[in-house]
N, C-alpha and C positions, 0 to 999 in steps of 0.2 A: 362906426355905425353898422345896421343890420343890411345896407345896400352894399358895405365892402367886405362883408364875410368873406365871400367867395375869393376875393384877391388877397384877404388875410391869410386866409387859408392855404392859399398858395405859398406865401411868402414863408409862413412857418413850415412847410413841407419843405420846401427848398432850402432854408437856411438850416435847417437839420440833418437835410440829406447831406449837404455839402460838410457840415459837421461831423456827421457819421464817416466820411469816406475819409477824413483826416485823423479820424482816432484810433490809434493800434489796437490789435486783438486785446481785448480784457482794460480797455481805459475807460474813463467815465463822462458820460456827457450830463452836463445840467440843463436844463430847458424850462422857460415858461411861458405862460401869457398872463397878460391882464386884462385881456377883453370879456366884458360877460358875453358879449355877443358871439364868442369861439366859446362853447361851454366844455366842461369837463369830456364828455363822448367825442366830440366833435376834435377835442384838440388830440386827447388819445389816440383815436383814428389817424389822424395824420401824422403823426409820430408813428405809428405802426407802419403806415404806407411808406413814409421815410425808409424804415428802415429794412423793409420787404425789397424796397425797388435798387438797394445799394446790399442787398444779401447779409443784413447784420442781424444779430438777435442781441434782443434788448434785455436785461435782468433788471428789474426795479429795484432799487435800492431805498428810494425814499420817496414818498410824494406828500407835498405841504400845500395847506391853502393861505390864506393871508393871515397875519397875528390877531391875538385877541381883542386887540383895541380897534379892528375893524370886522366885528361880528357878521357871520352869515344870517340873515333874517330870511326864515324858510317861506315868508310872504312877500317876500323882496327878491326877485330872481337879479335883479342888477346887483346887488349886496354879495353875491357869490362871483368872483371876478378873477381871484388870483389862483393860478394852476401851477405848480411848481414839482418839477421830477428830478430825480438825479438816477440815472442809468449808469450799468456796467455795459458796454459794446462790446460783442464778441463776433468773431467772424463765422458766417455759418460753412459748416465743414461738409 
């Protein structure tokens, strides 16, 4: 819900931060969000903050949204809900 966005963002930041700490230099991270209340910009910003907090550099390998049988309707914000990334995670040198 809209009321829980701040809590969700904190959770996304924390889980991605913890994952990045465990990934060896050059390893890969797959991460996603299916909340339409956490939009593309906010999700991307949250992952970037997590990477900066653990001094990692992200190389985007893939970005996807939901499958074609769940189309994104431009006049229905809640139809754009799935954000899926694959990143290569590198140490900042």
